[in-house]
N, C-alpha and C positions, 0 to 999 in steps of 0.2 A: 479417242482422246480421253474418254471417261476413265479408262484403265490407267492411262499415263498420269492423269491428274490424281487418281486415287493412290497410285504408287508414290507420287510426290508427297502427298499428305501423310502416307504411312511412314515415309522416311524423313519427313519434315525437311525436304530439300527442294527449293531453297529454304534456308532456316527462316521460320516464321509462317510458312504456308499453312501449317496445321491450324494455327490460331486464326488466320484469315478465313480458312475453310469453315471453321466453327462459327465465326462471326457472320459470314455470308449466309450460311445455312440458317442461322437464327433470324437474320433480318428478312429473309425471303419466306421462311417457314416451310420450305420445301427443298430437301437436299438435291433432288434432281434438277430443279430450277437453278439452285446455287451453282451446281456443277456446270451447267450450260453457260452461266454468266462468267465463271472462271475460265472455262474453255475458250471463250472469246478472247480473253487476255493471253492465254497460252497460244492460240492460233496466230494472234497478231505478233507475238514475240517470235514464234517460229518463222513466220513469213518474213519479218524484218531481218532475221538472221540469215535466212536463205537468200534473200535479195541482195544482201551485203556480203555474202560468202564468208560469214563469220559465225562463230559459235553463239548460241543464244545468250543474251545478257540477263543473267539471273537477277541482278539488282533491279534492272528496268522492269522485268517481269513482276517481281515482288512489289515494286512501286505501283504498277498498274492494278495488281490485286488488292493492295491496301486501299487505293482510291475507291475501288469497287466496294470494299467492305466499310468505307467511311472511316478508316483508321489513318493515323499520321504516317506519312511515308518516311 
């Protein structure tokens, strides 16, 4: 999941994830810890999508990440 998250940040998809990554890393002071927090949001989003047999909801995922970073959703 670390690689998946890093790819999302590199491509900034969903749009805005790169800024959330930067803010989360700054608030934790530890990139690895920030990634673990963000991975929790990713895992929850993937679980939800799988359990509903739907594609992942990028907007909901980004909202979770923004709440994590303390940003406006």
